[in-house]
VEXMAR-53090 format. One line per 10 residues: their letters; for each residue y, x, z of C-alpha. Coordinates in pm, 1 decimal, always signed. Example, Ala and Ser with C-alpha at 12.3 -4.5 7.8 and 13.67 -1.06 7.14 Angstrom:
AS	-450.0 +1230.0 +780.0 | -106.0 +1367.0 +714.0 .
//
This chain:
XXXXXXXXXX	+1136.6 +3750.2 -4823.1 | +1095.7 +3567.5 -4490.0 | +1397.4 +3407.2 -4324.7 | +1558.3 +3632.4 -4063.2 | +1913.9 +3699.3 -3952.6 | +1990.9 +3985.5 -3716.0 | +2348.7 +3856.9 -3675.3 | +2228.7 +3509.5 -3580.7 | +1980.6 +3660.6 -3334.1 | +2263.3 +3860.2 -3172.1 .
XXXXXXXXXX	+2449.3 +3530.2 -3130.1 | +2151.8 +3395.2 -2935.7 | +1953.1 +3207.8 -3201.6 | +1617.7 +3352.7 -3304.8 | +1495.6 +3167.4 -3614.1 | +1160.1 +3344.4 -3600.9 | +1098.2 +3194.2 -3256.3 | +1149.8 +2855.0 -3416.2 | +885.9 +2927.3 -3678.4 | +641.5 +3041.4 -3411.6 .
XXXXXXXXXX	+706.8 +2725.0 -3208.4 | +624.6 +2511.7 -3512.0 | +298.0 +2695.7 -3565.7 | +199.6 +2653.8 -3200.9 | +276.6 +2281.9 -3195.1 | +87.1 +2197.8 -3515.4 | -246.6 +2158.9 -3337.6 | -93.4 +1907.3 -3098.8 | +76.2 +1712.1 -3376.6 | -249.4 +1696.9 -3574.2 .
XXXXXXXXXX	-405.4 +1481.4 -3300.1 | -148.2 +1207.5 -3361.9 | -200.3 +1163.6 -3735.6 | -273.7 +807.3 -3839.3 | -356.9 +658.6 -4177.3 | +7.2 +608.8 -4274.5 | +130.8 +959.5 -4195.7 | +193.4 +1141.8 -4523.6 | +382.3 +1455.0 -4423.7 | +333.1 +1751.3 -4197.7 .
XXXXXXXXXX	+589.2 +1951.2 -4004.5 | +855.5 +2156.5 -4175.6 | +995.7 +1914.2 -4433.0 | +1338.0 +1754.0 -4434.1 | +1202.4 +1412.2 -4348.2 | +891.9 +1249.2 -4206.2 | +704.6 +1027.0 -4449.3 | +506.5 +721.4 -4345.1 | +332.7 +472.4 -4574.1 | +346.7 +114.6 -4450.2 .
XXXXXXXXXX	+22.6 -81.1 -4454.5 | +138.2 -442.0 -4463.2 | -206.9 -597.6 -4482.9 | -190.8 -937.2 -4311.5 | +184.3 -915.1 -4253.8 | +377.1 -1177.4 -4449.5 | +731.8 -1090.3 -4347.9 | +749.6 -738.0 -4201.6 | +1023.8 -666.9 -3950.5 | +1090.1 -310.0 -3842.5 .
XXXXXXXXXX	+1165.8 -257.1 -3473.3 | +1311.6 +70.0 -3345.2 | +1364.1 +220.4 -3003.0 | +1525.0 +541.6 -2882.3 | +1552.6 +706.7 -2541.8 | +1522.2 +1030.8 -2352.3 | +1371.5 +1150.5 -2027.1 | +1695.1 +1175.0 -1829.9 | +1736.7 +1386.1 -1519.0 | +1363.9 +1373.5 -1449.5 .
XXXXXXXXXX	+1373.9 +1691.2 -1657.2 | +1529.9 +1867.9 -1358.0 | +1198.0 +1823.7 -1175.9 | +1015.1 +1973.9 -1472.1 | +1244.7 +2277.7 -1456.6 | +1198.4 +2319.5 -1082.4 | +820.6 +2277.4 -1102.9 | +799.0 +2481.7 -1423.2 | +576.1 +2206.9 -1561.2 | +658.7 +2095.4 -1914.2 .
XXXXXXXXXX	+349.9 +1929.4 -2060.2 | +407.5 +1576.7 -1925.4 | +774.2 +1495.2 -1990.8 | +691.5 +1438.7 -2356.9 | +473.2 +1146.7 -2251.9 | +775.9 +1002.5 -2071.1 | +987.9 +1039.5 -2383.3 | +740.1 +851.4 -2600.6 | +677.4 +588.0 -2334.6 | +1041.2 +497.0 -2291.9 .
XXXXXXXXXX	+1064.8 +421.0 -2664.3 | +733.3 +252.4 -2743.5 | +730.9 +40.9 -2427.6 | +1060.9 -110.0 -2544.2 | +929.8 -174.2 -2895.4 | +629.9 -373.6 -2777.5 | +860.0 -607.3 -2584.2 | +940.6 -752.7 -2927.8 | +572.9 -781.4 -3014.6 | +582.2 -483.3 -3252.0 .
XXXXXXXXXX	+318.9 -215.5 -3307.7 | +466.4 +138.2 -3293.6 | +401.4 +327.5 -3616.8 | +557.5 +670.5 -3576.5 | +769.6 +885.3 -3349.7 | +1016.5 +1173.1 -3390.5 | +1139.7 +1397.0 -3110.1 | +1449.9 +1609.1 -3051.7 | +1442.9 +1912.4 -2824.3 | +1767.6 +2096.7 -2752.2 .
XXXXXXXXXX	+1744.8 +2414.7 -2546.4 | +1929.3 +2724.6 -2441.5 | +1658.2 +2962.7 -2556.8 | +1363.1 +2892.5 -2781.1 | +1053.9 +3013.9 -2601.8 | +778.8 +2907.5 -2845.3 | +510.2 +2860.1 -2581.0 | +736.2 +2634.9 -2374.1 | +834.0 +2429.2 -2677.5 | +468.1 +2387.9 -2770.2 .
XXXXXXXXXX	+398.0 +2278.8 -2411.4 | +668.4 +2011.6 -2434.2 | +538.7 +1891.3 -2770.4 | +184.1 +1872.5 -2635.2 | +309.5 +1598.5 -2403.0 | +487.5 +1421.4 -2687.7 | +165.1 +1432.2 -2886.5 | -35.8 +1294.1 -2594.6 | +212.4 +1007.9 -2562.3 | +179.2 +935.0 -2932.3 .
XXXXXXXXXX	-200.2 +931.0 -2906.0 | -176.8 +683.3 -2617.6 | +61.2 +466.9 -2821.4 | -132.5 +493.9 -3148.3 | +177.2 +632.0 -3319.3 | +199.7 +933.2 -3550.4 | +429.1 +1222.7 -3461.5 | +569.1 +1279.0 -3812.0 | +859.8 +1510.2 -3739.7 | +1129.8 +1624.5 -3504.5 .
XXXXXXXXXX	+1392.2 +1885.5 -3438.7 | +1413.6 +2186.6 -3210.5 | +1772.9 +2304.0 -3167.4 | +1842.4 +2638.5 -3000.4 | +2192.9 +2611.9 -2851.5 | +2284.2 +2925.5 -2653.9 | +2588.8 +2884.6 -2432.8 | +2551.2 +2507.6 -2436.3 | +2231.8 +2486.4 -2230.2 | +2116.3 +2739.5 -1969.3 .
XXXXXXXXXX	+1840.9 +2962.2 -2105.5 | +1571.9 +2795.4 -1892.0 | +1675.9 +2432.0 -1950.7 | +1644.5 +2177.2 -2229.9 | +1697.6 +1814.6 -2316.9 | +1438.2 +1590.3 -2474.5 | +1488.1 +1264.7 -2662.1 | +1322.1 +1075.4 -2941.6 | +1282.2 +751.4 -3128.1 | +1004.1 +533.7 -3259.9 .
XXXXXXXXXX	+972.2 +270.6 -3531.0 | +728.8 -17.7 -3522.5 | +651.3 -327.1 -3727.5 | +582.2 -691.2 -3652.0 | +537.9 -999.2 -3868.3 | +852.8 -1211.0 -3842.8 | +636.9 -1507.3 -3748.1 | +502.3 -1312.7 -3450.2 | +829.2 -1183.5 -3304.2 | +841.9 -1297.0 -2941.6 .
XXXXXXXXXX	+1080.1 -1581.4 -2867.1 | +1197.8 -1576.1 -2503.9 | +1394.1 -1896.2 -2568.1 | +1062.4 -2084.4 -2578.1 | +1012.2 -2020.9 -2206.8 | +1019.8 -2307.3 -1959.6 | +1038.9 -2353.3 -1585.1 | +690.1 -2305.8 -1446.1 | +595.5 -2022.9 -1681.8 | +391.6 -1759.1 -1499.7 .
XXXXXXXXXX	+511.2 -1400.5 -1459.4 | +236.2 -1138.4 -1469.9 | +291.3 -782.5 -1347.4 | +142.5 -470.3 -1502.4 | +138.9 -185.8 -1246.3 | +343.7 +127.1 -1307.7 | +218.2 +481.5 -1258.5 | +512.7 +581.3 -1040.4 | +887.3 +623.1 -1076.8 | +845.5 +651.0 -1455.4 .
XXXXXXXXXX	+1169.9 +791.7 -1604.6 | +1446.6 +598.3 -1433.8 | +1651.6 +635.2 -1118.3 | +1613.1 +1011.6 -1095.3 | +1978.2 +1073.6 -1017.2 | +1918.0 +881.1 -694.4 | +1577.7 +1045.4 -642.3 | +1730.7 +1391.2 -672.9 | +2003.6 +1301.0 -423.4 | +1760.6 +1150.2 -171.4 .
XXXXXXXXXX	+1529.5 +1453.7 -168.2 | +1789.4 +1720.2 -249.6 | +1530.7 +1845.7 -494.7 | +1699.8 +2178.0 -569.8 | +1634.4 +2280.1 -208.7 | +1326.3 +2071.3 -127.0 | +965.5 +2181.7 -83.9 | +824.8 +2027.1 -399.4 | +479.3 +2185.5 -398.5 | +337.5 +2107.3 -53.4 .
XXXXXXXXXX	+112.3 +1800.2 -42.1 | +270.3 +1494.9 +120.8 | -15.8 +1302.2 +290.6 | +119.8 +953.5 +222.7 | +154.8 +1038.5 -146.4 | -177.3 +1219.1 -184.0 | +5.6 +1481.0 -387.8 | +302.1 +1712.6 -362.8 | +643.6 +1550.5 -393.5 | +704.4 +1732.9 -720.3 .
XXXXXXXXXX	+377.9 +1620.9 -876.3 | +424.3 +1262.7 -757.1 | +770.4 +1246.4 -910.8 | +654.8 +1404.9 -1236.6 | +373.5 +1151.6 -1286.0 | +416.8 +1045.9 -1650.4 | +545.2 +703.7 -1746.8 | +263.2 +465.0 -1825.7 | +229.2 +358.5 -2188.8 | +138.8 -9.2 -2225.6 .
XXXXXXXXXX	+109.0 -35.7 -2604.1 | -264.9 -88.1 -2649.2 | -324.1 -344.2 -2370.5 | -13.4 -539.4 -2472.8 | -111.5 -546.1 -2840.2 | -455.5 -673.8 -2740.5 | -293.6 -934.9 -2516.2 | -77.1 -1053.9 -2805.7 | -394.7 -1107.1 -3008.7 | -562.6 -1303.5 -2730.7 .
XXXXXXXXXX	-284.8 -1515.3 -2581.8 | +45.7 -1676.2 -2674.3 | +300.2 -1459.4 -2491.3 | +653.5 -1586.9 -2446.3 | +833.8 -1272.0 -2337.1 | +788.3 -920.1 -2202.8 | +1018.5 -722.8 -1973.5 | +1004.7 -343.1 -1955.0 | +1119.2 -254.0 -1602.4 | +1335.1 +53.9 -1648.6 .
XXXXXXXXXX	+1673.7 +162.7 -1512.4 | +1835.0 -125.4 -1326.1 | +1500.0 -236.6 -1190.7 | +1413.7 -604.9 -1158.6 | +1767.2 -738.6 -1139.7 | +1881.7 -587.9 -1469.1 | +1573.2 -598.3 -1688.3 | +1405.4 -932.4 -1621.3 | +1714.1 -1138.3 -1718.1 | +1716.0 -962.3 -2057.1 .
XXXXXXXXXX	+1401.8 -1154.7 -2151.3 | +1471.2 -1502.2 -2014.1 | +1710.4 -1778.9 -2129.3 | +2038.1 -1835.4 -1946.5 | +1921.3 -2164.7 -1794.3 | +1621.9 -2004.4 -1618.3 | +1571.7 -1760.4 -1332.0 | +1279.2 -1545.9 -1229.8 | +1141.5 -1622.5 -884.7 | +953.8 -1314.9 -765.8 .
XXXXXXXXXX	+709.7 -1336.4 -476.3 | +803.9 -1031.5 -268.6 | +473.9 -1029.5 -80.9 | +285.6 -1011.2 -412.2 | +464.8 -695.4 -531.2 | +232.5 -396.3 -495.6 | +490.3 -135.1 -403.3 | +365.9 +218.7 -461.5 | +384.4 +476.6 -178.1 | +639.5 +688.7 -366.8 .
XXXXXXXXXX	+892.3 +404.3 -343.1 | +829.9 +355.1 +27.4 | +887.4 +729.8 +65.7 | +1213.7 +716.4 -130.0 | +1339.7 +413.4 +63.8 | +1253.8 +563.6 +402.4 | +1386.1 +912.8 +330.0 | +1710.6 +791.2 +176.4 | +1757.4 +493.3 +409.3 | +1808.8 +279.8 +99.3 .
XXXXXXXXXX	+1834.7 -101.2 +128.8 | +1541.9 -280.3 -29.6 | +1773.5 -477.3 -257.1 | +1906.4 -150.2 -400.3 | +1552.3 -25.5 -450.8 | +1465.9 -332.7 -659.8 | +1791.6 -285.2 -851.2 | +1714.1 +79.4 -937.2 | +1339.3 +136.3 -961.3 | +1033.4 -40.6 -1100.1 .
XXXXXXXXXX	+883.6 -51.5 -747.4 | +530.8 -30.6 -889.2 | +574.1 -281.8 -1170.3 | +613.3 -130.0 -1515.9 | +609.4 -449.9 -1719.0 | +626.3 -823.0 -1662.7 | +473.6 -1069.3 -1908.7 | +569.2 -1437.0 -1927.1 | +308.8 -1696.3 -2033.0 | +258.9 -2069.7 -2003.3 .
XXXXXXXXXX	+57.9 -2171.1 -1693.2 | -238.0 -2279.2 -1906.0 | -270.9 -1927.7 -2047.2 | -226.3 -1733.4 -1721.8 | -597.3 -1684.9 -1645.4 | -672.4 -1587.5 -2004.4 | -385.0 -1338.3 -2002.6 | -505.6 -1180.0 -1679.0 | -858.8 -1154.1 -1817.3 | -735.6 -988.2 -2137.0 .
XXXXXXXXXX	-525.5 -733.0 -1949.5 | -803.6 -653.1 -1705.1 | -1047.7 -606.6 -1993.4 | -802.1 -344.9 -2122.8 | -806.2 -165.6 -1788.8 | -485.4 -310.6 -1647.1 | -496.6 -430.6 -1285.8 | -255.5 -710.6 -1369.6 | -158.0 -981.1 -1121.6 | +70.9 -1282.2 -1085.7 .
XXXXXXXXXX	+407.1 -1183.0 -942.4 | +609.6 -1504.4 -974.0 | +730.6 -1778.6 -1204.3 | +1030.8 -1903.3 -1394.1 | +1245.1 -2171.3 -1232.6 | +1550.7 -2369.5 -1334.2 | +1875.9 -2199.6 -1246.2 | +2140.4 -1958.7 -1364.1 | +1994.9 -1656.9 -1543.4 | +1896.4 -1411.2 -1273.1 .
XXXX	+1631.2 -1288.7 -1032.9 | +1537.1 -1417.4 -689.8 | +1304.1 -1201.9 -481.3 | +1176.2 -1395.6 -183.9 .
//
């Protein structure tokens, strides 16, 4: 006998919708399978076999995050197939800052009503993010929670686990004054600062679908641009060059994230004229009349990651990143001083 509860359905939870959602998402999940993935969907746990070839002292590195209030834009635009990429990106981009290769990912979707097609749409984005990161989507959870979430809304979070040889864990303490800071461009706002974005544009009442000339897209589409995933170019860079540290520029912008990857006796000196600020940030700053200092303390401003290398490796690092398709450029250097950021 198949699982079904009329009483549970009357309370707002349709278990059969959950089964249908799983069936619809299986084709997306299949695209993410890597050599180590041993289990499919539906079990109590996701199994992954570690291949430790060439790794002397394996260290597991984990990262967890969600998409935040960017989801409100997805609801308003009724577009759900990209926020999963954001969810994966926010986790795996953190993991690679330690020098680790992401292995697998699990997601958690909580919603007011399980509409199988919508859930499958969300998971298609998660799967795409996993493909970009080279990580297997080995499980997850879809929780139907009537009365807790509105019927047309959901939350999305996840976590990833990666591995790195202990001898290859990045050591920011090895950095010195004069080390070069290299920027990797972002794709847009990514998944941070959306509480401010929503306030600036009053998104619940804004025209989100009309093309804004300076953005080359509608406001809604520009804001929903998925977070860029940097895993593959960074892993290649780590093979090619000795990297001292990596900063993932997320919530808190430059002023919060860069100091997390540099010693207390050093500061990051950022060349303001070198920063390639994307049009969406100019639009946010102008519309909201936001001071530039606050912009750099909230958003990535067009810089998704910053890599620190010794001066003698700067050209080699740039060449490696550009060979991987990254339009990387020098954005500044480390200088002596109290741990912080100077943008000048």
